[in-house]
FIZA-348935 format. One line per 5 residues: number of its first residue (from 1); their letters; for each residue x, y, z of C-alpha. Coordinates in pm, 1 decimal. Layout:
<drenpas>
NUM) a) X,Y,Z; ... .
</drenpas>
This chain:
<drenpas>
1) msgrr) 5556.2,13270.7,3742.2; 5323.4,13418.7,4000.1; 4964.4,13454.8,3875.2; 4995.1,13174.9,3624.8; 4957.3,12889.9,3869.4 .
6) avyta) 4748.9,12780.6,4167.5; 4719.6,12491.1,4408.6; 4375.0,12389.1,4526.1; 4184.9,12132.8,4729.9; 3823.4,12076.0,4830.0 .
11) llggy) 3699.7,11992.1,5178.3; 3326.8,11932.3,5226.1; 3097.0,11809.2,5499.1; 3352.6,11814.7,5779.0; 3506.4,11496.3,5639.0 .
16) eelle) 3843.3,11586.2,5790.3; 4040.0,11878.0,5931.4; 4215.6,12110.8,5690.7; 4584.3,12026.1,5652.8; 4809.3,12331.8,5657.6 .
21) qpvat) 5079.3,12351.2,5389.8; 5403.7,12509.6,5519.7; 5551.9,12519.8,5165.7; 5286.7,12779.1,5079.6; 5506.8,13034.2,5257.0 .
26) qtdip) 5791.2,12958.6,5013.8; 5605.8,13053.2,4695.5; 5382.5,13322.0,4550.7; 5147.0,13055.9,4411.0; 4810.4,13080.7,4591.4 .
31) ficft) 4676.9,12782.5,4782.8; 4295.5,12778.4,4754.3; 4059.7,12559.9,4960.0; 3697.0,12519.7,4853.0; 3477.3,12435.3,5149.4 .
36) ddaal) 3120.9,12447.1,5277.2; 3243.0,12516.7,5631.6; 3164.9,12883.3,5696.0; 3379.8,12884.2,6010.7; 3694.6,12735.8,5852.3 .
41) tsetw) 4010.2,12947.7,5868.0; 4368.6,12881.1,5764.8; 4717.3,13028.1,5781.2; 4828.3,12884.0,5446.5; 4509.2,12843.0,5242.9 .
46) rivhv) 4278.2,13106.1,5096.7; 3931.8,12987.3,5196.5; 3655.9,13000.2,4934.9; 3309.6,12910.3,5059.0; 3098.0,12700.8,4820.8 .
51) epmfp) 2771.4,12509.4,4812.6; 2793.5,12133.3,4743.1; 2633.2,12023.8,4419.5; 2467.4,11733.0,4602.8; 2414.3,11807.2,4975.3 .
56) ldlvr) 2343.5,11439.9,5050.8; 2627.7,11311.4,4831.8; 2932.1,11501.2,4949.1; 3172.6,11255.5,4789.3; 3048.9,11335.8,4438.2 .
61) sqref) 3022.4,11702.6,4533.1; 3390.2,11698.8,4631.0; 3475.9,11522.2,4305.7; 3314.1,11805.1,4111.8; 3575.3,12050.3,4243.0 .
66) kirgh) 3853.8,11795.8,4211.6; 3777.8,11712.9,3849.5; 3603.6,12017.0,3702.6; 3769.4,12281.3,3914.2; 3598.3,12610.4,3998.3 .
71) edvag) 3567.0,12956.4,3851.1; 3823.4,13080.1,4105.0; 4091.5,12862.8,3942.6; 3961.0,12876.0,3586.2; 4174.6,13179.6,3506.8 .
76) feetl) 4505.1,13016.4,3595.6; 4713.5,12864.0,3318.8; 4825.2,12569.9,3533.2; 4686.9,12413.3,3849.8; 4792.8,12148.5,4095.9 .
81) yidns) 4512.1,11968.4,4274.5; 4600.9,11782.2,4594.3; 4385.1,11576.8,4827.3; 4356.2,11745.2,5165.1; 4558.5,11469.8,5335.9 .
86) vllkk) 4855.4,11524.1,5101.1; 5139.3,11723.5,5257.9; 5369.2,11884.5,5001.3; 5742.7,11871.9,5067.9; 5840.3,12068.1,4755.9 .
91) tpdei) 5690.4,12388.1,4625.5; 5425.7,12351.4,4357.3; 5658.7,12536.2,4115.8; 5898.8,12241.8,4115.0; 5619.7,11987.6,4071.5 .
96) ldawl) 5445.1,12175.4,3790.2; 5772.8,12246.6,3609.6; 5862.8,11876.6,3607.5; 5523.4,11721.6,3552.3; 5396.9,11955.3,3279.1 .
101) adady) 5724.4,11986.6,3088.2; 5588.9,11796.9,2787.7; 5224.3,11726.4,2868.1; 4905.9,11917.9,2948.1; 4797.7,11663.8,3208.9 .
106) avslh) 5003.1,11475.7,3465.5; 4911.4,11235.2,3742.2; 5099.5,10979.6,3946.5; 5048.5,10610.5,3895.1; 4904.4,10392.8,4170.6 .
111) syrer) 5201.3,10246.0,4354.1; 5022.6,9958.0,4526.4; 4761.3,9849.2,4272.4; 4861.9,9690.1,3941.8; 4544.1,9695.5,3730.8 .
116) videf) 4231.9,9908.8,3705.1; 4016.9,9599.0,3744.5; 4175.9,9540.6,4086.8; 4042.2,9879.7,4197.4; 3686.2,9762.4,4130.4 .
121) devva) 3725.8,9469.0,4367.9; 3883.5,9690.7,4633.1; 3605.3,9951.1,4621.9; 3341.6,9682.8,4676.0; 3544.5,9507.9,4947.1 .
126) lnydd) 3591.0,9832.1,5143.5; 3227.7,9937.7,5093.9; 3332.2,10266.1,4934.1; 3036.2,10258.8,4696.6; 2722.8,10067.6,4607.1 .
131) aarvq) 2828.7,9723.2,4484.7; 2556.8,9705.7,4219.3; 2666.9,10036.7,4067.7; 3031.8,9933.6,4070.2; 2952.0,9599.4,3909.1 .
136) eqllh) 2742.0,9771.6,3643.1; 3033.5,10000.2,3560.6; 3267.1,9702.8,3539.6; 3028.2,9522.3,3302.7; 3010.3,9828.3,3077.0 .
141) yadly) 3386.6,9871.0,3068.7; 3447.8,9498.1,3017.9; 3224.9,9504.9,2709.4; 3353.5,9833.6,2566.4; 3711.1,9880.7,2691.0 .
146) pdllq) 3846.0,9544.9,2817.8; 4208.5,9640.6,2747.6; 4182.4,9957.2,2958.8; 4086.6,9749.9,3261.4; 4434.3,9596.6,3244.5 .
151) qhpyw) 4608.5,9934.4,3257.0; 4803.5,10053.6,3557.6; 4556.7,10271.5,3753.1; 4615.4,10635.9,3841.5; 4638.8,10745.0,4203.0 .
156) ngmia) 4472.3,11089.2,4158.2; 4591.0,11222.8,4494.1; 4786.5,11487.5,4301.2; 4682.8,11612.7,3957.8; 4868.2,11872.9,3749.3 .
161) rrntp) 4707.4,12022.0,3438.9; 4705.6,12308.3,3198.2; 4385.6,12500.5,3146.8; 4324.7,12408.9,2782.1; 3995.7,12334.4,2601.8 .
166) evqva) 4106.3,11976.0,2546.3; 4177.8,11921.0,2914.9; 3845.0,12078.5,3012.9; 3653.2,11851.7,2773.5; 3832.2,11548.1,2919.4 .
171) merwf) 3748.1,11659.2,3273.5; 3380.3,11702.8,3184.0; 3372.5,11352.2,3037.0; 3543.1,11213.6,3346.3; 3293.8,11379.1,3577.8 .
176) dhvlr) 3009.3,11243.6,3361.7; 3133.7,10893.2,3439.9; 3157.6,10975.1,3811.4; 2793.4,11085.2,3798.1; 2675.9,10789.0,3589.9 .
181) fsrrd) 2880.5,10517.9,3758.2; 3083.7,10493.1,4078.8; 3177.0,10807.4,4269.5; 3526.3,10659.7,4316.2; 3708.6,10858.6,4048.5 .
186) qlsan) 3996.2,10611.9,4007.3; 3757.3,10358.1,3850.7; 3681.0,10585.7,3554.3; 4004.3,10787.2,3524.1; 4191.9,10553.4,3289.9 .
191) vtlsl) 3895.5,10500.7,3058.9; 3799.3,10865.9,3022.2; 4155.1,10993.7,2991.0; 4234.7,10727.9,2729.4; 3922.5,10817.8,2531.0 .
196) sglrv) 4005.8,11189.0,2549.8; 4324.3,11153.5,2346.0; 4519.8,11365.5,2593.0; 4886.1,11292.8,2633.5; 4906.3,11196.6,2999.9 .
201) navel) 5233.5,11218.6,3187.8; 5195.9,10911.2,3412.2; 5442.0,10981.1,3692.3; 5592.7,10691.5,3883.1; 5565.3,10802.4,4243.8 .
206) enfds) 5546.7,10616.7,4572.3; 5200.6,10721.0,4687.0; 5264.7,10707.8,5059.7; 5589.9,10899.0,5071.7; 5825.3,11060.1,4821.0 .
211) dlhsw) 6059.3,11354.8,4793.5; 5757.5,11558.8,4681.6; 5493.8,11467.3,4940.2; 5361.9,11254.9,5225.9; 5023.3,11082.7,5230.5 .
216) pvevg) 4798.4,11027.0,5412.0; 4876.3,11274.9,5687.4; 4649.1,11237.6,5991.3; 4375.4,11498.7,5962.7; 4105.7,11353.4,6187.9 .
221) rkihl) 3934.8,11184.7,5897.4; 3580.3,11058.0,5956.7; 3620.6,10743.7,5751.3; 3255.2,10642.6,5781.2; 3155.2,10951.7,5580.7 .
226) gknnk) 3342.4,10812.5,5283.3; 3173.7,10474.3,5301.5; 2867.7,10370.4,5107.9; 2570.9,10545.6,5270.3; 2292.3,10305.1,5363.3 .
231) rnagp) 2026.2,10575.9,5365.3; 1673.6,10440.1,5340.8; 1505.3,10777.0,5300.5; 1484.9,10753.1,4921.2; 1338.7,10401.8,4906.3 .
236) llaev) 1102.4,10484.6,5193.0; 979.3,10796.9,5017.4; 927.0,10596.0,4699.5; 740.2,10331.0,4898.9; 522.1,10597.1,5062.4 .
241) arlkr) 447.7,10747.1,4720.6; 356.5,10402.6,4586.5; 125.3,10337.7,4883.8; -36.8,10676.9,4830.0; -102.8,10588.9,4466.4 .
246) etael) -245.6,10249.9,4562.2; -459.8,10407.7,4835.7; -593.0,10666.9,4591.1; -674.6,10393.3,4339.6; -844.8,10183.7,4607.9 .
251) skqla) -1046.3,10485.2,4723.2; -1156.3,10542.8,4365.0; -1258.3,10177.9,4329.9; -1454.8,10195.4,4655.2; -1620.6,10516.0,4541.8 .
256) dqadd) -1708.4,10353.0,4209.6; -1845.8,10051.6,4395.9; -2047.4,10281.6,4621.4; -2188.4,10452.0,4313.8; -2271.7,10111.9,4164.0 .
261) hrlle) -2437.6,10010.2,4492.0; -2646.1,10327.0,4497.6; -2744.7,10270.6,4135.6; -2839.5,9909.9,4215.9; -3051.4,10021.0,4512.6 .
266) etrre) -3222.9,10284.1,4300.0; -3294.5,10021.2,4033.5; -3432.4,9786.6,4298.1; -3659.8,10061.0,4436.4; -3784.0,10150.7,4089.3 .
271) lhetr) -3853.6,9783.0,4013.0; -4039.5,9743.3,4342.9; -4247.2,10052.1,4273.1; -4321.9,9923.3,3922.6; -4435.3,9588.7,4065.4 .
276) laaar) -4657.8,9765.4,4321.8; -4809.1,9981.5,4048.2; -4870.8,9674.1,3831.5; -5034.7,9494.6,4125.0; -5255.5,9796.6,4189.9 .
281) dqari) -5350.0,9814.6,3821.4; -5425.1,9440.7,3816.1; -5644.0,9467.2,4127.2; -5827.9,9763.6,3979.2; -5885.4,9583.1,3649.0 .
286) eaewr) -6004.1,9265.5,3826.0; -6238.1,9471.7,4041.5; -6380.3,9644.1,3735.4; -6417.5,9309.4,3556.2; -6597.5,9153.7,3854.6 .
291) gqlqg) -6830.9,9451.6,3870.8; -6909.3,9423.3,3501.6; -6961.3,9046.1,3532.8; -7193.1,9088.6,3830.3; -7388.5,9346.9,3640.5 .
296) lltst) -7425.6,9112.3,3345.9; -7538.5,8820.7,3559.8; -7805.8,9024.4,3727.6; -7927.5,9189.5,3408.1; -8281.7,9112.1,3260.0 .
301) swkas) -8135.8,9005.2,2924.5; -7907.7,8752.2,3090.3; -8198.3,8603.6,3284.2; -8428.5,8598.2,2974.7; -8168.9,8410.1,2771.3 .
306) apirw) -8125.5,8137.1,3033.2; -8355.7,7873.8,2848.3; -8164.8,7926.3,2527.4; -7828.7,7874.8,2703.0; -7972.8,7559.4,2865.1 .
311) vgdsa) -8078.0,7410.5,2528.2; -7739.5,7494.6,2382.5; -7560.4,7333.2,2671.4; -7779.3,7015.6,2642.5; -7700.6,6981.3,2273.0 .
316) krmra) -7330.4,7007.5,2351.0; -7357.8,6732.9,2613.3; -7548.1,6496.4,2371.3; -7288.6,6544.8,2097.8; -7017.0,6475.8,2344.7 .
321) rgshd) -7179.6,6145.0,2448.1; -7233.0,6041.3,2087.2; -6872.0,6090.1,2007.9; -6775.9,5865.2,2297.7; -7017.1,5590.7,2179.7 .
</drenpas>
């Protein structure tokens, strides 16, 4: 059966130390570890160096390999994924033979959680993901798939599958939910697998210890790396961008106001110059009129007509008195 099957895991960001698998020496099935640690070596794993899909979200990056696999395992007919802290007690041949006997996908049930909806509360309580995102996912599922929230959740520490188009489509849909909603894959596993139509072999298995495995084996896990990251870089960058936009708008308004002020000052200067020109024209006209009047008063004709103007003025005064009488 060599060449048909593979076991794989994914270890990113120095989350924990690589757990050696002694059973790897008892089988021809390759054990493949995908990692971003260029210095990682192993006696039982074949190390494949990879780049995380999201360098600042290593949890989702790890889930990509867990759920979608990798081109290095795409050619195998059957694969067994195991979390790095799972220690196999039996060879993968025995597990794959039993689990995939009549199904293309097999996963163990959660042995200490009864309902999917309970997983949502636990993720929030342990701060494994953003509470708002988890609650949004729960609201969506409650509206669309309320019955699936009452299902027994899957553990997902060990996943056996055949490389079929139907399984690949289901895995893509599952990873879509991990991208859209919580990065905790157990919250979306039941919904996406149920919607896929795959026949799932739900294996009853004590998660912590069984005849097949032990979990979790101490591997120097940095638990804080799996917690919800309180990074403020994104919001701060958005705030800086917003302040830059507001500053640019304010600068434009001030520039517009400066232009308006310059225009107002130019208008004031033009009006002042117009008033000065009008005053000069008025003074010139008055001076010309005075000169003409003085010339008339001193002219011979004006003096010769003085008796006539006196008689006319006297007649006006007499008529005025008569009208009063």
